[in-house]
TORKOLKE-974397 format. One record per atom (N, C-alpha, C): x, z, y. Coordinates in steps of 0.2 Angstrom, whole numbers, padded with zeros to 4 digits, always signed. Layout:
! TORKOLKE-974397
XZY/...
***
This chain:
! TORKOLKE-974397
+0139+0144+0104/+0134+0141+0109/+0129+0137+0106/+0123+0137+0109/+0117+0134+0106/+0115+0128+0112/+0117+0122+0110/+0116+0117+0115/+0111+0112+0112/+0108+0108+0117/+0103+0102+0115/+0105+0096+0119/+0106+0091+0116/+0109+0084+0119/+0103+0079+0118/+0101+0076+0124/+0096+0071+0124/+0098+0064+0126/+0095+0059+0123/+0096+0052+0125/+0090+0048+0124/+0086+0046+0129/+0080+0043+0129/+0081+0035+0129/+0087+0032+0130/+0088+0025+0131/+0086+0022+0124/+0084+0015+0125/+0082+0012+0119/+0087+0008+0115/+0092+0005+0119/+0097+0001+0117/+0103+0005+0115/+0108+0003+0110/+0114+0006+0109/+0119+0005+0114/+0123+0011+0115/+0128+0010+0120/+0133+0016+0119/+0139+0015+0123/+0144+0020+0122/+0142+0027+0123/+0137+0029+0127/+0135+0036+0129/+0132+0039+0122/+0128+0035+0118/+0126+0037+0112/+0131+0039+0107/+0136+0034+0107/+0142+0036+0102/+0145+0042+0104/+0147+0043+0111/+0150+0049+0114/+0146+0055+0112/+0139+0055+0113/+0135+0060+0112/+0135+0063+0104/+0135+0058+0100/+0135+0060+0093/+0142+0063+0091/+0147+0059+0093/+0154+0061+0091/+0156+0068+0094/+0154+0069+0100/+0156+0076+0103/+0152+0081+0100/+0145+0080+0099/+0141+0085+0096/+0144+0087+0089/+0146+0082+0085/+0148+0084+0079/+0155+0088+0079/+0159+0086+0084/+0165+0090+0085/+0164+0097+0087/+0159+0098+0092/+0157+0105+0094/+0154+0109+0088/+0150+0105+0084/+0147+0109+0078/+0153+0111+0073/+0158+0107+0072/+0164+0109+0068/+0167+0115+0071/+0167+0116+0077/+0170+0121+0081/+0166+0128+0080/+0160+0127+0077/+0156+0133+0076/+0150+0134+0081/+0148+0128+0085/+0143+0129+0089/+0137+0125+0086/+0131+0126+0089/+0125+0123+0086/+0122+0118+0092/+0122+0112+0090/+0120+0106+0094/+0115+0102+0091/+0109+0102+0094/+0103+0098+0092/+0102+0092+0096/+0101+0087+0092/+0100+0080+0096/+0093+0078+0096/+0091+0075+0102/+0084+0072+0103/+0085+0065+0105/+0081+0061+0102/+0081+0054+0104/+0075+0050+0102/+0074+0044+0104/+0069+0040+0101/+0070+0038+0094/+0065+0036+0090/+0066+0034+0083/+0070+0028+0083/+0075+0028+0079/+0080+0023+0078/+0087+0025+0076/+0092+0021+0078/+0099+0022+0075/+0102+0028+0078/+0100+0030+0084/+0104+0036+0087/+0102+0042+0083/+0096+0043+0082/+0094+0049+0078/+0097+0049+0071/+0096+0043+0068/+0099+0042+0061/+0106+0043+0061/+0110+0041+0066/+0117+0042+0065/+0119+0049+0066/+0115+0053+0071/+0116+0060+0072/+0115+0064+0065/+0109+0062+0062/+0108+0065+0056/+0113+0064+0050/+0115+0058+0050/+0121+0056+0046/+0127+0060+0047/+0128+0062+0053/+0134+0066+0055/+0133+0073+0053/+0127+0075+0051/+0126+0082+0049/+0123+0086+0055/+0121+0083+0060/+0118+0087+0066/+0110+0087+0065/+0107+0093+0067/+0100+0093+0067/+0098+0088+0073/+0093+0083+0070/+0091+0078+0075/+0084+0077+0074/+0081+0076+0080/+0074+0075+0081/+0072+0069+0084/+0067+0065+0081/+0064+0059+0084/+0058+0062+0089/+0058+0060+0095/+0053+0062+0100/+0051+0056+0104/+0045+0057+0107/+0042+0052+0112/+0043+0056+0118/+0046+0053+0123/+0047+0056+0130/+0041+0055+0134/+0037+0050+0133/+0032+0049+0138/+0034+0047+0145/+0030+0047+0149/+0031+0044+0156/+0036+0050+0160/+0038+0048+0165/+0042+0052+0169/+0038+0059+0171/+0041+0064+0171/+0038+0071+0172/+0032+0072+0168/+0032+0070+0162/+0026+0071+0158/+0025+0078+0156/+0020+0081+0158/+0019+0088+0157/+0019+0090+0150/+0017+0086+0145/+0017+0088+0138/+0024+0088+0136/+0028+0083+0138/+0035+0083+0135/+0039+0089+0138/+0038+0090+0145/+0041+0096+0148/+0039+0102+0144/+0033+0103+0143/+0031+0109+0139/+0034+0110+0132/+0034+0104+0129/+0036+0104+0122/+0044+0106+0122/+0048+0103+0126/+0055+0104+0126/+0056+0111+0129/+0053+0114+0134/+0054+0121+0136/+0052+0126+0130/+0047+0124+0126/+0045+0128+0120/+0051+0128+0115/+0054+0123+0114/+0060+0122+0110/+0065+0127+0112/+0067+0126+0119/+0072+0130+0122/+0071+0137+0121/+0065+0140+0122/+0064+0147+0121/+0064+0149+0114/+0062+0145+0109/+0062+0146+0102/+0069+0147+0099/+0073+0142+0101/+0079+0141+0098/+0085+0145+0102/+0083+0148+0108/+0088+0151+0112/+0093+0146+0115/+0091+0140+0117/+0096+0135+0119/+0099+0138+0126/+0106+0137+0126/+0109+0140+0132/+0111+0134+0137/+0111+0128+0135/+0113+0123+0140/+0110+0116+0137/+0109+0111+0142/+0106+0105+0140/+0110+0099+0143/+0111+0094+0139/+0114+0088+0141/+0109+0082+0141/+0109+0079+0146/+0104+0073+0147/+0108+0067+0149/+0105+0061+0148/+0107+0055+0150/+0103+0052+0156/+0105+0047+0159/+0100+0044+0165/+0094+0041+0161/+0088+0043+0164/+0082+0040+0162/+0077+0046+0161/+0072+0044+0156/+0067+0049+0155/+0069+0056+0152/+0075+0056+0149/+0077+0062+0147/+0078+0068+0152/+0081+0065+0158/+0082+0070+0163/+0076+0072+0167/+0071+0067+0167/+0065+0068+0170/+0059+0072+0166/+0062+0074+0160/+0057+0078+0155/+0061+0084+0153/+0066+0082+0148/+0070+0088+0146/+0074+0091+0151/+0077+0087+0156/+0081+0090+0161/+0076+0095+0166/+0070+0093+0167/+0065+0097+0171/+0064+0103+0167/+0062+0102+0161/+0061+0108+0156/+0066+0113+0157/+0072+0111+0156/+0078+0116+0156/+0079+0119+0163/+0078+0115+0168/+0078+0118+0175/+0073+0124+0176/+0067+0122+0173/+0061+0127+0174/+0063+0134+0170/+0067+0133+0164/+0069+0138+0160/+0075+0142+0163/+0078+0139+0168/+0084+0142+0171/+0090+0141+0167/+0090+0135+0163/+0096+0133+0159/+0101+0128+0163/+0107+0129+0163/+0111+0124+0166/+0110+0117+0162/+0110+0112+0167/+0109+0105+0164/+0115+0101+0166/+0117+0097+0161/+0123+0093+0162/+0120+0085+0161/+0122+0082+0166/+0120+0075+0167/+0126+0070+0165/+0126+0067+0159/+0132+0063+0157/+0131+0056+0160/+0136+0054+0164/+0136+0048+0167/+0139+0043+0163/+0136+0037+0162/+0139+0032+0158/+0143+0026+0163/+0140+0025+0168/+0143+0020+0173/+0142+0022+0180/+0146+0020+0184/+0147+0023+0191/+0140+0022+0195/+0136+0016+0194/+0130+0015+0197/+0124+0015+0193/+0124+0020+0188/+0119+0021+0184/+0113+0023+0188/+0114+0026+0194/+0108+0029+0198/+0109+0026+0205/+0104+0025+0208/+0104+0023+0215/+0102+0028+0220/+0103+0028+0226/+0101+0033+0231/+0094+0032+0233/+0090+0034+0228/+0083+0032+0228/+0079+0039+0228/+0073+0039+0231/+0069+0045+0232/+0068+0049+0225/+0067+0045+0220/+0066+0048+0214/+0072+0052+0211/+0078+0049+0212/+0084+0052+0210/+0086+0058+0214/+0085+0057+0221/+0086+0063+0225/+0081+0069+0223/+0075+0067+0222/+0070+0072+0220/+0072+0076+0213/+0074+0072+0208/+0077+0075+0202/+0083+0079+0203/+0087+0077+0207/+0093+0081+0209/+0092+0088+0212/+0087+0088+0217/+0085+0094+0220/+0082+0099+0215/+0078+0096+0211/+0074+0100+0206/+0078+0103+0200/+0082+0098+0197/+0086+0100+0191/+0093+0103+0193/+0096+0101+0199/+0103+0103+0201/+0108+0102+0195/+0108+0096+0192/+0113+0095+0186/+0120+0096+0188/+0124+0097+0183/+0132+0096+0184/+0133+0089+0181/+0137+0085+0185/+0138+0078+0182/+0144+0078+0179/+0144+0075+0172/+0150+0075+0168/+0151+0067+0167/+0158+0065+0169/+0160+0058+0169/+0166+0057+0164/+0166+0052+0161/+0171+0050+0156/+0178+0048+0159/+0178+0046+0165/+0184+0044+0168/+0183+0045+0176/+0189+0045+0179/+0189+0046+0187/+0186+0040+0190/+0186+0034+0188/+0183+0028+0191/+0176+0029+0191/+0173+0032+0186/+0166+0032+0185/+0163+0038+0190/+0167+0044+0190/+0165+0049+0195/+0165+0046+0202/+0171+0043+0204/+0171+0041+0211/+0166+0036+0213/+0164+0031+0208/+0159+0027+0209/+0152+0030+0210/+0151+0035+0206/+0145+0039+0206/+0144+0043+0213/+0150+0046+0215/+0150+0049+0222/+0149+0044+0227/+0151+0038+0227/+0150+0033+0232/+0143+0031+0232/+0140+0031+0226/+0133+0029+0226/+0128+0034+0228/+0130+0040+0227/+0125+0046+0228/+0129+0051+0233/+0128+0050+0239/+0132+0054+0244/+0129+0061+0244/+0124+0062+0242/+0121+0069+0242/+0124+0074+0236/+0128+0071+0232/+0131+0074+0226/+0138+0077+0229/+0139+0083+0228/+0145+0086+0230/+0150+0085+0224/+0157+0084+0226/+0162+0082+0221/+0163+0088+0216/+0162+0094+0219/+0163+0100+0215/+0158+0101+0210/+0152+0097+0210/+0147+0098+0205/+0148+0092+0200/+0154+0089+0199/+0156+0084+0195/+0162+0086+0191/+0163+0084+0185/+0169+0085+0181/+0171+0079+0177/+0177+0078+0176/+0179+0072+0172/+0182+0075+0166/+0180+0073+0160/+0183+0074+0153/+0183+0067+0150/+0189+0065+0149/+0189+0058+0146/+0186+0058+0139/+0182+0052+0138/+0180+0051+0131/+0185+0051+0126/+0183+0052+0120/+0188+0054+0115/+0187+0050+0108/+0192+0050+0104/+0192+0047+0097/+0196+0051+0093/+0195+0051+0087/+0200+0054+0082/+0204+0049+0079/+0210+0049+0081/+0215+0043+0078/+0216+0043+0071/+0217+0038+0068/+0219+0038+0061/+0226+0042+0060/+0227+0044+0054/+0233+0048+0053/+0239+0044+0055/+0239+0038+0054/+0245+0033+0057/+0242+0027+0059/+0245+0023+0063/+0242+0017+0066/+0242+0012+0060/+0237+0008+0060/+0236+0003+0055/+0242-0002+0055/+0243-0004+0049/+0249-0009+0048/+0246-0016+0049/+0248-0019+0055/+0245-0026+0057/+0249-0032+0054/+0246-0037+0054/+0249-0044+0052/+0252-0043+0045/+0247-0041+0041/+0250-0039+0034/+0252-0046+0031/+0250-0051+0033/+0252-0058+0030/+0254-0062+0036/+0260-0062+0038/+0262-0065+0044/+0261-0073+0044/+0259-0076+0038/+0258-0083+0038/+0251-0084+0040/+0246-0079+0040/+0239-0080+0041/+0238-0080+0048/+0232-0083+0050/+0230-0083+0057/+0229-0076+0060/+0231-0076+0066/+0230-0069+0070/+0223-0067+0070/+0222-0061+0068/+0215-0059+0068/+0213-0055+0074/+0208-0058+0078/+0206-0055+0084/+0199-0051+0083/+0197-0047+0087/+0190-0043+0086/+0188-0041+0093/+0181-0042+0094/+0178-0039+0100/+0171-0036+0097/+0170-0030+0100/+0164-0026+0097/+0160-0024+0103/+0156-0028+0106/+0152-0026+0111/+0145-0030+0111/+0140-0028+0115/+0134-0032+0115/+0135-0039+0118/+0131-0044+0115/+0132-0051+0117/+0128-0052+0123/+0131-0050+0129/+0127-0051+0135/+0132-0055+0140/+0129-0058+0145/+0134-0062+0150/+0139-0058+0153/+0138-0051+0154/+0143-0047+0158/+0149-0045+0153/+0148-0046+0147/+0153-0044+0142/+0159-0049+0141/+0158-0055+0144/+0164-0060+0145/+0165-0064+0138/+0161-0064+0133/+0163-0068+0127/+0164-0075+0129/+0160-0078+0133/+0161-0085+0135/+0168-0087+0137/+0171-0082+0141/+0178-0083+0143/+0183-0084+0137/+0182-0080+0132/+0186-0080+0126/+0185-0086+0122/+0179-0089+0122/+0177-0095+0118/+0181-0101+0121/+0181-0101+0128/+0185-0107+0131/+0192-0106+0130/+0195-0100+0130/+0202-0099+0129/+0204-0101+0122/+0200-0099+0117/+0201-0100+0110/+0201-0108+0109/+0196-0111+0112/+0196-0119+0112/+0203-0122+0114/+0205-0119+0119/+0212-0122+0122/+0217-0120+0117/+0217-0114+0115/+0223-0112+0110/+0223-0116+0104/+0217-0117+0101/+0216-0121+0095/+0219-0128+0096/+0217-0131+0102/+0220-0138+0104/+0228-0138+0104/+0230-0132+0106/+0238-0131+0106/+0241-0130+0100/+0237-0129+0094/+0240-0128+0088/+0240-0121+0086/+0238-0116+0090/+0238-0109+0088/+0233-0108+0083/+0234-0103+0078/+0230-0101+0073/+0227-0094+0074/+0221-0093+0073/+0218-0087+0074/+0211-0086+0071/+0208-0080+0070/+0201-0080+0068/+0198-0074+0072/+0192-0075+0075/+0189-0070+0080/+0183-0067+0076/+0183-0060+0075/+0178-0056+0073/+0174-0054+0079/+0167-0055+0079/+0163-0053+0084/+0157-0048+0081/+0157-0042+0083/+0152-0038+0081/+0147-0036+0087/+0141-0036+0086/+0136-0034+0091/+0131-0039+0092/+0125-0037+0095/+0120-0042+0096/+0118-0042+0104/+0114-0046+0106/+0112-0047+0113/+0108-0053+0114/+0106-0054+0120/+0102-0059+0122/+0106-0066+0123/+0112-0066+0123/+0116-0072+0123/+0119-0074+0116/+0117-0071+0111/+0119-0072+0104/+0118-0080+0103/+0112-0082+0103/+0111-0089+0102/+0115-0094+0106/+0116-0093+0112/+0119-0097+0117/+0127-0097+0115/+0130-0091+0114/+0137-0091+0112/+0138-0094+0105/+0134-0094+0101/+0135-0097+0094/+0135-0105+0095/+0130-0107+0099/+0130-0114+0101/+0136-0117+0104/+0138-0113+0109/+0144-0115+0113/+0150-0115+0108/+0151-0110+0103/+0156-0110+0099/+0156-0116+0094/+0150-0118+0092/+0149-0124+0088/+0151-0130+0092/+0149-0131+0098/+0151-0137+0102/+0158-0137+0104/+0162-0131+0104/+0169-0132+0105/+0173-0132+0099/+0170-0133+0093/+0173-0134+0087/+0176-0128+0084/+0173-0122+0086/+0176-0115+0084/+0172-0112+0078/+0167-0115+0076/+0162-0112+0071/+0166-0109+0065/+0171-0112+0062/+0175-0110+0057/+0180-0105+0058/+0181-0103+0065/+0186-0099+0067/+0183-0092+0069/+0176-0091+0069/+0173-0085+0071/+0168-0082+0066/+0168-0076+0065/+0164-0073+0061/+0159-0068+0065/+0153-0070+0065/+0148-0066+0069/+0145-0060+0064/+0147-0054+0065/+0145-0049+0061/+0139-0046+0063/+0136-0047+0069/+0129-0044+0071/+0130-0037+0072/+0124-0033+0072/+0124-0026+0074/+0127-0022+0067/+0131-0018+0068/+0133-0013+0063/+0135-0006+0066/+0133-0001+0062/+0135+0005+0063/+0142+0007+0060/+0145+0003+0056/+0151+0004+0053/+0156+0000+0057/+0158+0001+0063/+0162-0003+0067/+0169-0003+0064/+0171+0003+0061/+0178+0004+0058/+0179-0002+0053/+0174-0004+0049/+0175-0009+0044/+0177-0016+0047/+0174-0017+0053/+0176-0023+0057/+0182-0023+0060/+0184-0017+0063/+0190-0016+0066/+0196-0017+0061/+0195-0015+0055/+0200-0015+0050/+0202-0022+0048/+0198-0027+0050/+0200-0034+0048/+0205-0037+0053/+0206-0033+0059/+0209-0037+0064/+0216-0034+0066/+0220-0038+0070/+0226-0036+0073/+0226-0034+0080/+0222-0038+0083/+0221-0038+0091/+0214-0037+0093/+0213-0032+0097/+0206-0031+0100/+0206-0034+0107/+0201-0038+0108/+0200-0042+0114/+0194-0039+0118/+0195-0037+0124/+0190-0034+0128/+0189-0038+0135/+0185-0043+0135/+0184-0048+0141/+0179-0046+0146/+0176-0040+0146/+0171-0038+0150/+0172-0039+0157/+0167-0041+0161/+0168-0042+0168/+0167-0035+0172/+0164-0031+0169/+0163-0024+0172/+0163-0019+0166/+0166-0013+0167/+0165-0008+0162/+0166-0001+0166/+0165+0004+0162/+0166+0011+0164/+0173+0013+0161/+0172+0017+0155/+0178+0018+0151/+0175+0016+0144/+0176+0010+0142/+0173+0007+0136/+0175+0011+0129/+0169+0013+0126/+0170+0016+0119/+0174+0012+0114/+0172+0005+0115/+0175+0001+0110/+0182+0000+0110/+0185+0000+0116/+0192+0000+0117/+0195+0006+0114/+0193+0012+0115/+0195+0018+0113/+0195+0018+0105/+0190+0016+0102/+0190+0015+0095/+0195+0011+0092/+0197+0005+0095/+0202+0001+0093/+0209+0004+0094/+0210+0007+0100/+0217+0010+0101/+0218+0016+0096/+0212+0019+0094/+0213+0025+0089/+0215+0023+0082/+0214+0016+0081/+0216+0013+0074/+0223+0010+0075/+0225+0009+0081/+0232+0006+0082/+0232-0002+0082/+0226-0004+0084/+0226-0012+0086/+0229-0013+0092/+0231-0019+0093/+0234-0021+0099/+0229-0023+0104/+0228-0019+0110/+0223-0020+0115/+0225-0026+0120/+0220-0030+0121/+0220-0035+0127/+0214-0034+0131/+0214-0033+0137/+0208-0032+0141/+0209-0035+0148/+0203-0036+0151/+0202-0038+0158/+0203-0031+0162/+0207-0031+0167/+0208-0024+0170/+0202-0023+0175/+0197-0019+0172/+0191-0017+0176/+0189-0010+0175/+0185-0007+0179/+0183+0000+0178/+0189+0005+0177/+0188+0009+0172/+0193+0015+0171/+0198+0013+0166/+0198+0007+0163/+0202+0005+0158/+0210+0007+0159/+0212+0006+0165/+0219+0007+0167/+0221+0015+0166/+0216+0019+0166/+0217+0026+0165/+0219+0028+0158/+0218+0024+0153/+0220+0026+0147/+0225+0021+0144/+0227+0016+0147/+0231+0010+0145/+0238+0012+0143/+0240+0010+0137/+0247+0012+0136/+0252+0008+0140/+0258+0012+0142/+0263+0009+0146/+0266+0003+0143/+0268+0004+0136/+0271-0001+0132/+0265-0006+0130/+0265-0012+0133/+0259-0016+0132/+0255-0017+0139/+0258-0015+0144/+0255-0016+0151/+0254-0023+0153/+0258-0028+0150/+0257-0035+0151/+0250-0037+0148/+0247-0034+0144/+0241-0036+0140/+0235-0033+0144/+0236-0029+0149/+0230-0028+0154/+0230-0033+0159/+0225-0037+0159/+0225-0044+0162/+0221-0044+0169/+0224-0047+0174/+0220-0047+0180/+0213-0050+0180/+0209-0047+0183/+0202-0049+0183/+0201-0056+0186/+0205-0057+0192/+0203-0063+0196/+0207-0070+0192/+0211-0069+0187/+0214-0075+0184/+0214-0073+0177/+0208-0071+0174/+0208-0069+0167/+0209-0074+0162/+0206-0080+0163/+0206-0085+0158/+0214-0087+0157/+0217-0089+0162/+0224-0091+0161/+0229-0086+0158/+0227-0080+0160/+0231-0074+0158/+0230-0072+0151/+0223-0073+0149/+0221-0072+0142/+0224-0077+0137/+0224-0083+0140/+0228-0089+0136/+0235-0087+0134/+0239-0085+0139/+0246-0084+0138/+0246-0078+0134/+0242-0073+0135/+0243-0067+0131/+0242-0068+0123/+0236-0072+0122/+0235-0073+0115/+0240-0078+0112/+0242-0083+0116/+0247-0088+0113/+0253-0084+0111/+0255-0079+0115/+0261-0075+0114/+0260-0071+0108/+0254-0068+0107/+0253-0064+0101/+0252-0068+0095/+0250-0074+0095/+0249-0078+0089/+0256-0080+0086/+0261-0080+0091/+0268-0081+0089/+0272-0075+0088/+0269-0069+0089/+0273-0063+0088/+0274-0061+0081/+0280-0058+0079/+0281-0056+0072/+0277-0049+0071/+0277-0048+0065/+0274-0041+0062/+0277-0035+0066/+0283-0035+0067/+0287-0029+0070/+0284-0028+0077/+0284-0034+0081/+0282-0033+0088/+0274-0031+0088/+0270-0034+0084/+0263-0032+0084/+0262-0025+0082/+0266-0022+0077/+0265-0015+0075/+0268-0011+0081/+0273-0013+0084/+0275-0009+0090/+0270-0008+0095/+0267-0014+0097/+0261-0013+0102/+0255-0009+0100/+0254-0010+0093/+0248-0006+0091/+0250+0001+0090/+0256+0003+0089/+0258+0010+0088/+0258+0013+0095/+0259+0009+0100/+0259+0012+0107/+0252+0014+0109/+0247+0010+0107/+0240+0011+0108/+0238+0017+0105/+0240+0018+0098/+0238+0024+0094/+0241+0030+0097/+0247+0030+0099/+0250+0036+0102/+0247+0038+0109/+0245+0033+0113/+0241+0034+0119/+0235+0038+0117/+0231+0036+0112/+0225+0040+0109/+0227+0047+0108/+0232+0048+0104/+0234+0055+0102/+0236+0059+0108/+0239+0056+0113/+0241+0061+0118/+0236+0061+0124/+0232+0056+0125/+0228+0056+0131/+0221+0057+0129/+0218+0054+0124/+0211+0055+0123/+0209+0056+0116/+0212+0060+0112/+0211+0062+0105/+0205+0067+0106/+0201+0067+0100/+0195+0072+0100/+0198+0079+0099/+0204+0080+0096/+0207+0086+0095/+0209+0090+0102/+0210+0086+0107/+0211+0089+0114/+0205+0089+0118/+0201+0084+0118/+0195+0083+0122/+0189+0088+0120/+0188+0089+0114/+0183+0093+0112/+0183+0100+0114/+0189+0103+0114/+0190+0110+0117/+0189+0110+0124/+0191+0104+0128/+0189+0104+0135/+0182+0104+0136/+0178+0101+0132/+0171+0101+0133/+0168+0108+0131/+0171+0111+0126/+0169+0117+0124/+0170+0122+0130/+0176+0122+0133/+0177+0126+0139/+0172+0125+0145/+0171+0118+0146/+0166+0116+0151/+0159+0120+0150/+0157+0119+0144/+0150+0122+0143/+0150+0130+0143/+0156+0133+0141/+0156+0140+0141/+0156+0142+0148/+0160+0139+0153/+0160+0140+0160/+0153+0140+0163/+0150+0134+0161/+0143+0133+0164/+0138+0139+0162/+0138+0140+0156/+0134+0145+0153/+0135+0152+0156/+0142+0154+0156/+0144+0160+0159/+0141+0161+0166/+0142+0155+0170/+0140+0156+0177/+0133+0155+0178/+0129+0153+0173/+0122+0152+0174/+0118+0155+0168/+0117+0162+0169/+0114+0165+0163/+0107+0162+0162/+0105+0161+0156/+0099+0158+0154/+0093+0163+0153/+0087+0161+0156/+0082+0165+0155/+0077+0164+0149/+0079+0158+0146/+0075+0156+0140/+0078+0159+0133/+0083+0162+0133/+0086+0165+0127/+0081+0170+0124/+0080+0169+0117/+0076+0173+0114/+0078+0180+0113/+0074+0185+0114/+0076+0192+0114/+0077+0194+0106/
***
């Protein structure tokens, strides 16, 4: 298959990680996947993964020059299907693909990425995309928000990760502080402030820990100031933005996800694929991939702080054997439920079905 994947968003997010990783998996299976995005880390990471990647300017919505340029590429390359994200990519590349008679896949990142607005309805009527969702929670939320979308025009394929050959060995030094990690943007809806206040209480109770925080965002300065005011400056390492999340995760025993809202967070799947012990607020589609062994660490949203306090207090006092058991359960859940080895063939079959049912008029002769 010859596919083109587009993402016009400016900030980094889970959809971009998903796009690069699934494109690379499809390429390893013998398909040709070309990546298009704005200048920056997305295109750089795609190129680093060995994918043909192009920096492009999308221009305004329905920009004729962009539509013509993308349509010309589809004809020249014999593109058979196009995947877009919400934003200018669907309103340029998506339109170009539709004009060429190509099937368009709209990858949905969050249940309310789109509103029931005239522009969304107009694009839907023109492009007629098939909606691809990474979990059932996101699909149902999208269908609730967009009543004009028929459920049969949507598909759920879980996001995926490639698990380590074996779960990480946790708590290598049982006398050392428990190593925690959170890898998400430093924004108010990601819940870092809740963790800070819980850690302050834990420290007052005599528990030992160190929190690794990777990511950037508009709350970075405020969070660091709060940490200093709570006497936690020496207990936290702020790693900032990194494209090597694995190196940060390798420092930790426990992955903490305090987000107030989520779809199916890529960061959680990355941590489970390594065999870290997951602790999370029960929001979005998280429960769809959560390991049964460790259910007590999926915490109620309405009483998150006290629940997190108890969970982390228990984990700081847990032995290496218990931590490794919980981590192994998360790793096993990745292998059986959302490994790239099982999900990439599902995506391959999905595209094959779309292409077979929608013969392209732009394939080169």
